[in-house]
N, C-alpha and C positions, 0 to 999 in steps of 0.2 A: 497472355496476360493483358489486362486492360491498360490503356495509357495512364501513366502516373498522374493523378489529379493534382491541382495546385495546392500549395500549403494552406492550412486553415487561416482564417482572418484573425483568430485569437486562440490561444492555448492556455489551459490551466494544467500544469504538471501536478498530477494528483498524489505524488509520493517522491520526496527527495529529502536530503539531509544537508545540514551545514554543521561545522564543528570548529572549535578552537581548542587546541590541546592544552591550553592553560586551564581548561576545565577538567573535571574528574571523569574521564572516559577510559577506563582500564583497558578495554579490548583494543584500543588504538594506540595506547602508550606503552604498557609494560606487560600485558597479559595477552598473548596470542591464543586464539580460540579456534577450534575446528570450524571451517567455513566452507560452504557449498561450492564456492568458486576456487577454493585452494588458497594459495599464497595471496594475501591482501596487503602486503607491506607497502605497495606503491600508493595506497590511499591513506597511509598513517601520517598525515600531515594536516595542517590547517586547511579547511575548505569553507570559505566564507561567501557571502552574497556576491562579491566581485568575481570570485572564481566561478560561481554558478552562472552568473551572467555571461562570462566569457565562454563557458561551455555551451550555452544555449543561444549564442549570437547567431543571427540570421533566421531565427524562429520567433514568431510573435507570442512569446510567453508573457501573458498579461497577469497571471496569478499563479500561485504555487502552494502546495501543502507540505509542510515539514512534518515528518514522522519521527517520533522519539528515537534517539540514537544510542540507546543502551549506555547511558551514563551510569556511574555508581548509583545503585538503586536508592541509596539513602539521600541522593541529591535530586530526586525527581521534581520536587517543587522548585528547586533552584534552576533546573533545566528549563522549565516552563517560563520562569521569569526572565531568564537570559534570552530565550528565543523571542519573547515579546519585546524586549528592549532592542534587540537587533532588528526586528521587523519595523519597529517605530523609527529607527534611524535610517534604514536602507530600503524599506518597502518589500523586502524578501525575508520570510515567506508571507503569504496572505492569510494563512490559517495554520493551525498546529494540531497534531495528534500527540497528546502527552502520554505518560505511562502511569499505570497504577496496578499493584498486585491485588487482584480482585478477591483473593482468598485471605488477605491480611486483615487483622483486627482494626487497622486504621484506614481501611479503604474509603469509608464514608467521609472521613475528615479530609483526605487528600482530594477526593472527587469534589467535595464542596469547595475546596480552595480554588479549584480550576474555574468555577463559575464566576470568580472575580477577575479572571484574565480573559478578556473578550476574544483574543485570538484563538483560544483553545476550543476546538469543535468536537473532539472525541478523544478516546484513549486507545492505546494498544497494550495488550498484555498477552504474551504467548503462553497458551495453556500447555500443560504437560503433553508431550508427544513422543512417539517412537520413530525409529529411523527406517522402518520398512513396513509395508502393508501386512506382511505375514505376522508381525508382532503386535499389530493394533488390537487393543482391548478396550472395551467401554468400562467406565466407572472407576478409573484409577484416580488416585489422589492428585489434586491440582489440575485435573482435566475439566472439560466443559460439562461433565456429568457430576462433578464433585459438589455436594450440597454447600460446602463452605465457599467455593468459587462462585456458585450460582447466587449465593446470598449477596456477594459484592456486585455481581453483574446486574442484579435486580435494581441496584441504585442508579444505574445509568439512565433509566427512563425518568427518574425523578429530577435528574440534573440536565436532561435534554442532550446528553452526549452520545455520539455514535461510537461503535466498536469496530476498530480495525483488527481483523483476525489474520494472523500469520500462523499457518499450520499446514502440514502436508495434506494432500488431497484425501488420504485414507482416514482422516479424522473429520471429514466434512459431513458424515452422517450425524455426528454429534452436533455439529454446527447447525444442521437443519432442524434438529429437535430443539436446540436452544432458540433459534429464530421463531419457531412455532410457539414455544412456551412464553416468549417475551416479545410479542408482536409490535410493541411500541418503540423498540430499539432497532436501529438500522445496523446491520452487520456488513462490513466491506471487506471482502476476502483480499488479502495482499498477494501480490506476485503470482497471479494467475493460478493459485492453488499449488504452486511448486511442481510443475510437470517435468522433473529433472530426467526421468527415464523416458526416452522417446521410442522405446520398442512398441510394436503394434499392440501387444497385450496390455502394457502399462498405460498407453494412451487411451485405450478403450476403457480401462478401469478409471482413469482420470476423468474422462468424459461422463461416465456414469455417476461418479462422485459429484461432479459439478451439477449434473441434472438433479440430483437429490437436494443439493443446497438451493439451487435456483427455483425449486418448487415452492419455496417460501418467498412471498413478495417483498419482504423486508431485507433481502440479501442482495448485495451487488458485488461486483468484482473489479479489481484494478488489474489491468493487463500490463505487466512489468516483470522484471526479474527472470527473463527468459534465457539468460546466458547459460552456456554449457562449458565446463572446464575443458581447456585444450582445443576448443573450436571457436572460429570466428562467429560473431553475431551476424547472421544473414537473414534476409527476408525469405529466401528459399527454405531455410530450416524452420523459421518461426511463424511465417504467415499462416500455415494450416492450423497451428495451435491458436493463434490470434482469432482466426475466423471461427473456429469451433467454440471458443469462449464467448464470442459475441453472439453466435447462433443460439447457444444454450441460455444465456442470460437475457438476450434481446438488446436492441439498440439503446434502450432507456436505462439499463442497469449495468453498463460496462463503461470503463474510462481508461485512458492511457496515462502512463506515468513513466518517468525516467529511472527512478531509484538511483539517482546520482548523489554522491560520487561513487557509490558501490558498483553500479553497473558500468562505470567507466573502466572497471577492470576488464570488461568484455568488449566494449566498443565505445565510439564517441556518440554524442547526442544526435548528430546529424544522421548517422547510419541507423540508429534505433528508431527515430521518429520518421525517417524516410521509409523504414520498414513498415511502420504503422500505416503510412499512406498507401504503400503497395498492397498491403493486406486488405485495405478498405477501398480499393480502386473501383469496385462495383457498387459501392454505397452511394447514395445521393449526397449532395452537399449538406443538406439539413442533417442527415444521419451522421456524417463525419463531424459536423459542428457539435453534436451531442457527445460523441466519443472523445473528442479532443478538448472540449470546453464545458458544454452546458451541464452534463451530468455531474461533473466534479463541482461545478458551481452550486448545483442543487443539493447534493449530498453533504457538502461541507459549508453550505449556507454562505456562499460568496456572491450574493446577488448584485453587489455593488460593481462587480467586474463581469457581470453576465453579458454574453454576446447578444447583441440585438441583431437578429437576422432580418435583412431588408428584403 
């Protein structure tokens, strides 16, 4: 292994959350849901900018991107206003990915409302998905093929918003078609395409799915969410996946993210970001700056905190 490189001069954490349980967030308060990491009760408490700063202490996090935290869906507009207010008070986050049901009749109205909230840069809406590649079918209701869903998606180009896509890798063929058909909207795949199954066959299929998505120039990937239930987060386990994702998308279309506090279930920030350093030990300093900072600054339009490389 190469010698561990120094920490970056600046980091934009491309995906994290904050929450106050005084707000309407059912999955954290009274409605436990099936979760890919298993029991998540230890994160069912307030997690505010001061907590985030404590977790990231020692790392030069100069900016961050909040991603919608699955509030009561009737409160989507309230979530965006709350995050904007917290950001104005504390400086965390720097940008926000809000939520909108793209198949709903009022999608246009909600998307238009986000244009008046400067911190909002994009939206996330999880399209219909199945739990295994064997069950994957194209054209189902609520999927990326659904004409009603695509009608709402078409509005993103008009508003200038990006699209954060969280879906298992076996639906990335549909994402590739979506990107091709709507070339003016950037798609940012969340959580590395969710490569939960690390068997050789599953990883080969995951890589192929990423290659299909990466063939479209308006698709990027966030490398995060790599925890595995019952196993510690280690660079040994995750560095090959990290390197594959970077190799497939290229240095200019990949970015690192913590997914905190959710991935706090699997490890601490220092372990995860040290793992990113280990995985990129053979990269140049300029390449690491892109992965840790510059790409997130570009995709989420955070030029005010852009790293100036000397």
